[in-house]
C-alpha positions in Angstrom: -2.9 -44.6 -127.5 -3.0 -42.0 -125.0 -2.6 -44.8 -121.9 0.6 -46.5 -124.1 2.3 -43.1 -124.3 1.7 -43.1 -120.7 2.9 -46.5 -119.7 6.5 -45.6 -121.8 7.1 -42.4 -120.7 6.3 -44.3 -116.5 8.8 -46.7 -117.8 11.1 -45.3 -119.1 11.4 -42.9 -116.5 11.3 -46.1 -113.4 14.5 -46.9 -115.9 16.1 -44.0 -115.7 15.7 -44.2 -111.8 17.3 -47.4 -111.8 20.3 -46.5 -113.2 21.3 -43.8 -110.8 21.9 -43.4 -107.7 18.6 -41.8 -106.0 19.9 -38.3 -104.6 16.2 -37.3 -103.0 13.1 -38.2 -101.7 11.5 -37.4 -103.9 13.2 -39.5 -106.1 13.1 -42.3 -103.8 8.9 -41.9 -104.1 8.7 -42.1 -107.1 10.8 -45.4 -107.8 8.7 -46.6 -105.1 5.8 -46.1 -106.9 6.4 -46.8 -110.1 7.7 -50.2 -109.1 4.9 -51.4 -106.9 2.9 -50.0 -110.2 5.2 -52.6 -112.7 4.4 -55.1 -110.3 0.9 -55.1 -109.4 0.0 -54.2 -113.1 2.8 -57.7 -114.2 4.5 -55.2 -117.2 8.2 -56.0 -115.8 8.3 -57.9 -119.5 6.8 -55.0 -121.2 10.3 -52.7 -118.5 12.6 -55.0 -119.5 12.0 -54.9 -123.1 12.2 -51.5 -123.5 14.7 -49.6 -126.1 16.3 -48.4 -123.3 18.2 -51.2 -122.1 19.2 -51.9 -125.3 20.7 -48.3 -126.0 22.6 -48.3 -122.5 24.7 -51.2 -123.6 26.1 -49.9 -126.5 29.7 -49.1 -125.7 31.4 -46.3 -128.1 35.1 -46.2 -128.5 37.7 -44.3 -128.0 41.0 -43.5 -129.8 43.9 -41.5 -129.9 43.4 -37.6 -130.6 44.7 -37.2 -134.5 48.2 -36.3 -135.1 48.7 -32.5 -135.7 50.6 -32.3 -138.5 52.8 -28.7 -137.7 55.2 -28.7 -135.0 54.9 -27.2 -131.7 58.2 -24.1 -132.9 55.3 -23.5 -136.5 52.7 -23.3 -133.5 54.2 -21.2 -131.6 55.4 -18.7 -134.1 51.0 -18.7 -135.5 50.9 -16.9 -132.3 53.1 -13.9 -133.6 51.4 -13.6 -136.6 48.4 -13.1 -135.8 
């Protein structure tokens, strides 16, 4: 049970490292070690089938901000009423 959890954590960490630029030598060494571990243990299928990749493909739609019902002049007067 612990090994499955550790494997899932390692696979997720590798996915995170591969999704962005490697900024330090420690990250590069960690990426290299994890990538070698995945390839040597034939874990590519488990790596590709992670939830991380299905969530990464989700796109958030952006829209316009709601309009303020008060005109700008009444908002200006609200400043002085307080």
